[in-house]
Structures are given as structure tokens and as C-alpha cells.
C-alpha positions in Angstrom: 0.0 0.0 0.0 1.2 3.5 -0.7 -0.2 7.0 -0.5 0.5 10.6 -1.5 2.6 11.8 1.3 2.2 15.5 0.4 -1.6 15.5 0.4 -1.7 13.3 3.5 0.8 15.5 5.3 -1.4 18.5 5.3 -4.4 16.6 6.8 -2.1 15.0 9.4 -0.8 18.5 10.4 -4.4 19.7 11.0 -5.2 16.6 13.0 -2.1 17.0 15.1 -3.0 20.6 15.9 -6.5 19.5 17.1 -4.9 16.8 19.2 -2.5 19.3 20.7 -5.4 21.5 21.7 -7.0 18.6 23.6 -3.8 17.7 25.4 -3.2 21.4 26.4 -6.7 21.7 27.7 -6.4 18.6 29.9 -3.5 20.2 31.8 -6.1 22.6 33.3 -8.1 19.8 34.8 -7.5 17.7 37.9 -6.7 14.0 37.8 -10.3 13.0 38.9 -11.9 15.2 36.2 -9.6 13.7 33.5 -10.6 10.2 34.7 -14.3 11.1 34.6 -13.9 12.4 31.0 -12.0 9.3 30.0 -14.6 7.0 31.5 -17.5 8.7 29.7 -15.6 8.8 26.3 -14.6 5.1 26.7 -18.2 4.1 27.5 -19.6 6.0 24.5 -17.0 4.5 22.2 -17.7 1.0 23.4 -21.4 1.4 22.6 -20.5 3.0 19.3 -18.2 0.2 18.1 -20.9 -2.4 18.8 -23.5 -0.2 17.1 -21.5 -0.1 13.9 -22.0 -3.9 13.8 -25.7 -3.5 14.5 -25.5 -4.6 18.1 -27.2 -2.5 20.8 -25.7 -2.6 24.3 -26.8 -0.8 27.4 -24.9 2.4 28.0 -25.8 2.4 31.7 -24.2 -1.0 32.3 -21.2 0.0 30.2 -20.7 3.1 32.3 -20.8 1.2 35.6 -18.3 -1.3 34.3 -16.0 1.4 33.1 -16.4 3.2 36.4 -15.3 0.1 38.3 -12.3 -0.4 36.0 -11.1 3.2 36.4 -12.2 3.7 40.0 -14.3 6.7 39.3 -18.0 7.8 39.2 -21.0 5.5 39.9 -19.7 2.0 40.3 -22.9 0.5 41.6 -24.8 0.3 38.3 -26.0 -2.9 36.5 -23.6 -5.6 35.6 -22.9 -5.8 31.8 -23.2 -9.1 30.0 -20.0 -11.1 29.6 -19.7 -10.3 25.9 -19.8 -6.6 26.7 -17.3 -7.1 29.5 -15.1 -8.9 26.9 -15.3 -5.8 24.6 -14.3 -3.6 27.4 -11.5 -6.0 28.3 -9.9 -5.7 24.9 -10.4 -1.9 24.7 -8.7 -1.6 28.1 -5.9 -4.0 27.1 -5.1 -2.0 24.0 -4.4 1.1 26.1 -2.8 -0.5 29.1 -0.6 -3.0 27.2 0.1 -0.6 24.3 3.9 -1.0 24.4 3.7 -4.8 24.2 4.3 -6.4 20.8 1.0 -7.5 19.1 1.0 -11.3 18.5 -1.3 -13.9 16.9 -2.1 -15.1 20.4 -3.0 -11.7 21.6 -5.4 -11.1 18.7 -7.0 -14.6 19.1 -7.5 -13.8 22.8 -9.2 -10.6 21.9 -11.6 -12.4 19.5 -12.4 -15.1 22.1 -13.2 -12.4 24.6 -15.9 -11.1 22.3 -17.7 -14.4 22.1 -17.5 -16.1 25.5 -20.2 -18.6 24.7 -18.6 -19.6 21.4 -21.7 -18.3 19.6 -22.7 -15.2 17.8 -26.4 -15.2 18.2 -27.5 -18.7 17.1 -24.4 -19.2 15.0 -21.6 -21.4 16.4 -18.2 -19.8 15.8 -14.6 -20.8 15.8 -13.2 -18.6 18.6 -9.7 -17.9 19.7 -8.3 -18.9 16.2 -8.2 -17.7 12.7 -11.0 -18.8 10.4 -10.7 -22.2 8.7 -13.9 -22.6 6.7 -13.5 -23.7 3.1 -16.1 -21.3 1.7 -15.0 -17.8 0.9 -15.3 -15.1 3.6 -17.5 -12.4 2.0 -18.7 -9.1 3.3 -22.3 -8.8 2.3 -25.4 -6.7 2.9 -29.0 -6.9 1.9 -31.9 -9.3 2.6 -31.8 -13.0 1.8 -31.8 -13.5 -1.9 -30.8 -9.9 -2.6 -27.4 -9.9 -1.0 -24.7 -7.6 -2.3 -21.1 -8.8 -2.0 -18.9 -5.8 -1.0 -15.7 -7.7 -0.6 -14.2 -11.2 -0.6 -11.3 -11.7 1.8 -8.3 -13.9 1.2 -8.8 -17.7 1.5 -8.6 -19.2 5.0 -5.5 -21.1 4.0 -3.7 -17.8 3.3 -4.7 -16.1 6.5 -1.8 -17.2 8.8 0.8 -16.0 6.3 -1.0 -12.7 5.7 -1.4 -12.1 9.4 2.3 -12.7 9.9 3.1 -10.1 7.3 0.7 -7.7 9.0 2.1 -8.3 12.5 5.7 -7.9 11.3 4.8 -4.5 9.8 2.6 -3.5 12.8 5.3 -4.2 15.4 8.1 -2.6 13.4 9.2 1.0 13.5 7.9 2.7 10.3 8.2 6.1 8.7 4.5 6.6 8.9 2.9 9.1 11.3 0.9 7.2 13.8 -2.4 8.6 12.6 -1.5 7.3 9.2 -0.4 4.0 10.7 -3.7 3.7 12.4 -5.5 4.2 9.0 -3.3 1.6 7.3 -3.5 -0.9 10.1 -7.3 -0.8 10.2 -7.6 -1.2 6.4 -5.0 -4.0 6.2 -6.6 -5.9 9.1 -10.1 -5.5 7.7 -8.9 -6.6 4.3 -7.5 -9.9 5.7 -10.6 -10.4 7.8 -8.9 -13.2 9.8 -11.7 -14.3 12.1 -15.1 -15.8 11.5 -16.6 -12.8 13.4 -15.5 -9.8 15.4 -13.2 -8.4 12.8 -14.8 -4.9 12.8 -14.6 -4.5 16.6 -11.0 -5.8 16.7 -10.0 -3.7 13.8 -11.2 -0.6 15.6 -9.4 -1.7 18.8 -6.3 -1.7 16.7 -6.9 2.0 16.0 -7.2 2.5 19.8 -3.9 0.6 20.2 -2.0 2.8 17.7 -3.4 6.0 19.1 -2.6 4.8 22.7 1.0 4.2 21.6 1.0 7.7 20.2 -0.6 9.7 23.1 -1.0 7.3 26.0 -4.1 7.5 28.3 -5.2 10.8 26.5 -6.2 8.6 23.6 -9.2 7.4 25.6 -10.8 10.8 25.0 -10.6 10.6 21.2 -13.8 8.7 20.4 -12.9 7.4 16.9 -15.6 4.7 16.9 -18.3 7.2 17.7 -17.1 9.3 14.8 -17.1 6.2 12.5 -20.6 5.4 13.7 -21.7 8.9 12.9 -20.2 8.4 9.4 -21.1 4.7 9.1 -22.2 4.8 5.5 -19.1 6.8 4.4 -16.9 4.5 6.6 -18.0 1.4 4.8 -17.9 3.0 1.4 -14.3 4.3 1.9 -13.2 0.8 3.1 -14.8 -0.9 0.2 -13.3 1.6 -2.3 -9.8 1.1 -0.8 -10.2 -2.7 -0.9 -11.3 -2.8 -4.5 -8.8 -0.2 -5.8 -5.2 -0.3 -6.7 -2.5 -0.2 -4.0 -2.8 3.6 -3.7 -4.8 4.2 -0.5 -4.5 8.0 -0.4 -8.2 8.7 -0.3 -8.8 6.2 2.5 -5.9 7.7 4.6 -7.1 11.3 3.9 -10.7 10.4 5.0 -9.6 8.5 8.1 -7.2 11.1 9.4 -9.9 13.7 8.9 -12.2 11.7 11.1 -9.5 11.6 13.8 -9.2 15.4 13.5 -13.0 15.8 14.0 -12.9 13.4 16.9 -10.2 15.6 18.5 -12.2 18.7 18.0 -15.3 17.0 19.6 -13.1 16.0 22.5 -11.9 19.5 22.8 -15.5 20.8 23.1 -16.2 18.3 25.9 -13.0 19.4 27.8 -14.0 23.0 27.3 -17.3 22.4 28.9 -15.7 20.5 31.8 -13.3 23.4 32.3 -16.2 25.9 32.2 -18.0 23.8 34.9 -14.9 23.7 37.1 -14.4 27.5 36.8 -18.1 28.1 37.4 -18.2 26.3 40.7 -14.9 27.8 41.7 -16.4 31.3 41.2 -19.4 30.4 43.2 -17.9 28.3 45.9 -19.0 30.7 48.6 -22.6 30.6 47.6 -25.0 28.6 49.9 -27.5 26.6 47.7 -30.3 24.2 48.6 -29.8 20.6 47.4 -32.6 21.3 44.9 -30.9 24.4 43.5 -27.6 22.6 43.2 -29.3 19.7 41.4 -30.9 22.1 38.9 -27.6 24.0 38.3 -25.8 20.8 37.8 -28.4 19.7 35.3 -27.9 22.8 33.3 -24.1 22.4 33.5 -24.3 18.7 32.4 -26.5 19.7 29.4 -23.6 21.9 28.1 -23.7 25.2 26.3 -26.5 24.3 23.9 -27.9 21.2 25.6 -30.9 22.6 27.6 -33.2 23.9 24.9 -35.2 27.0 25.8 -33.4 27.6 29.2 -34.9 26.9 32.6 -38.4 28.0 33.3 -40.4 28.0 36.5 -42.5 25.1 35.2 -39.3 23.1 34.3 -37.8 23.8 37.7 -41.0 22.7 39.4 -40.9 19.4 37.6 -37.2 18.7 38.0 -37.1 19.8 41.6 -40.3 18.2 42.6 -41.5 21.3 44.3 -44.3 23.9 44.2 -44.6 26.7 41.6 -44.0 29.4 44.3 -40.9 27.6 45.6 -39.5 27.1 42.1 -40.0 30.8 41.3 -38.4 31.9 44.6 -35.3 29.7 44.2 -34.8 30.7 40.6 -34.8 34.4 41.6 -32.3 33.6 44.4 -30.0 31.9 41.9 -30.2 35.0 39.7 -29.5 37.3 42.6 -26.5 35.2 43.5 -25.2 35.5 40.0 -25.4 31.9 39.0 -28.2 32.4 36.5 -29.2 35.2 34.0 -32.8 36.0 33.3 -34.3 36.6 29.8 -37.8 37.7 29.1 -40.7 38.4 31.5 -43.9 36.9 32.7 -44.6 33.5 31.2 -41.8 33.9 28.8 -39.2 34.2 31.6 -36.2 31.9 31.1 -33.0 31.4 33.0 -29.6 30.5 31.7 -26.3 29.8 33.4 -24.2 32.9 33.8 -21.4 31.6 31.6 -20.2 33.5 28.5 -21.5 31.7 25.4 -23.8 29.3 27.3 -27.1 31.0 26.5 -28.6 33.5 24.0 -25.9 35.9 22.9 -26.8 38.7 25.2 -27.5 36.8 28.5 -24.1 36.4 30.1 -22.9 39.1 32.4 
């Protein structure tokens, strides 16, 4: 595989700048806050990588499992199914064991972790080993009788040798920027398609592994699987085009690195919001709030700059706080008087927004 280094270099430079912004922002957060951000990003990415394959998993159970692993947040939530724990195991392993050489045994252990019962649905699988079936491994879509073959992988007999070439390259020091290496590794692995099932999820964990080698624990915040889910149709189309084309994979690399750049920018927005929350509470640490007021303010903070549509009204406060209309009105006025909220409108149109620049209508912040 080869690519246009000049064209790719420009896209990589932009992605690196976006990545650098995230890393710089994180320096302004405490250890616990960074852990909380990493836990949420990891949880969202786990749900996304499963969703790409059409599998729905419970975000609440994933969050509690991730919280237990990182020792942060609510660790008392529901227990995730073993297959979901297996997915989290391999995502965690990719980050924690990032400096270890990748081996056949390692990959096979990852695949076995995804299918602890030896079945995918009602289909029995060969787990913990490369595929051995005689029939071609095809990537298809469409209903029965109307299938479309997108790609046919190398024969099972060729998989061990192809995977050895891949691992030799993956573990070697190369001239590629790591963002480019992640793109090439994912494409190469998906092209070999070495397992009967689980190739997509393992291929995306390989992205996590390369990014972790590049930026360590910070890589947990870069939700590449979420971005690929958001662009799922383009993702599959770009992979298919690269697999059917010549050895020039420039367009795939350009597309992939651009998705990493956007993922970094999205992570930057999340960190920005977290910094804003920390500064907000620091500025108001001397204010005495009722538990209900603190709950409502945190609800607004958690919703983010544009997350609470229409601001906070007396009626919404009454519902969220479980209190009377009179109490809701009084406590909102108190929050305004203390400088935590800004009021817009009058009468029934009165709305309250957090007193943070840029977090409400343009003219609300003091």
C-alpha cells in the first residue's frame, strides 16, 4: 500500500493541531476530572463500536463497568453481559498494554473475549483462532436472496501467512505518522478479515492501540468509533473503495485522518465544557445553595452550552425539583440574585440560563 505523502501530510498536520489543543486543555483539569472524562468517552466509544455492527448494548451497564475499572464515578450500576465485558477488556488491554508487541495469540484472545459462549447469536463460531472454513469469507449486505457482495477476503489457507506479514509491519518502527499507521493498520486488518466474526470491533481496537502508543491515556478521550458510527455509510464506502482499488490508498488515509481530526475537536469541546463547569463552581464556591438548587444548576451544567433547549423556566424547575410553583419561582430568583443564572424575558416567557459566557442566548451572560 502507498499514498500521496504531500496530500496526507497537510491533513495530518491539522489533526495534530487539534490533538495538541486537547492535550493542552487537559493540563487545566485535575486527575479526577480527567478520569471522569476518559470514563465517559470510553463508555460512549464501546457502545458505538458495537452499534456499527448493528449490536445494541446498554450504556448504563457499560458506564458502571468502566467506572469500576477506572475507580471513578458511579460503580454500583447494573452488571454488563459477559460479551460486553469482553469488549471492554480488549479496549482496556489495547491502552494498558500498548507497548507490548502485538501477536497472533493476543489477537486470538481478543476475539475469544468477544464471544465467551462460542456463539454469535444462534451461530456457532470458531473462537480464539483464525478462520478455517473452506467457503469464501464475504462481506455482504441486503436481505436473503438480494445480497450484495462488497468484498471477498483472502482464503482461510492464506490467513496465517497474511497475518504474519501484517504483524511484522505493525510491530516494526515505520516512517508513517501514527495517525497514518492507524489508518493503514485498520484497512489492512479488515482486508485480511482473519476471524469468522468480530473483525470490525477488533480492527477498531487496533486503532485504539496505535493511538494509545502515540498519546497514552489521553487517547481514551478521542472517540474514533463514535465518529465512525456517525459516518457509518461513508466509513463502509471508503473501506470498500480502498479494498477494490489499486495499492494507492491515499483517499482512505485522507478520509480516516480527517475523522480523527474531527474526533479531537469534539473531545476539545467536551473538555472546554468541563473546564467551564470547574471554573463556574470555583467562582461560586462561597454561595449557599439548597440541594434542589444545586441539582438544577448541575443539570444545566451537564447539558452543556446548547444542551438545555429553551433555558430553565419556573415550570421546568417545578418538575425537575419536585416542588411547588411558588418555591420554584423563589429559588430561581435567588439563583439569579447570587449571579449563577441570568434571566431573559418576562412573565410567562421568563427563562433562566447559566451565567457563563456563550452558554445562553448571545446577550445573556454578564
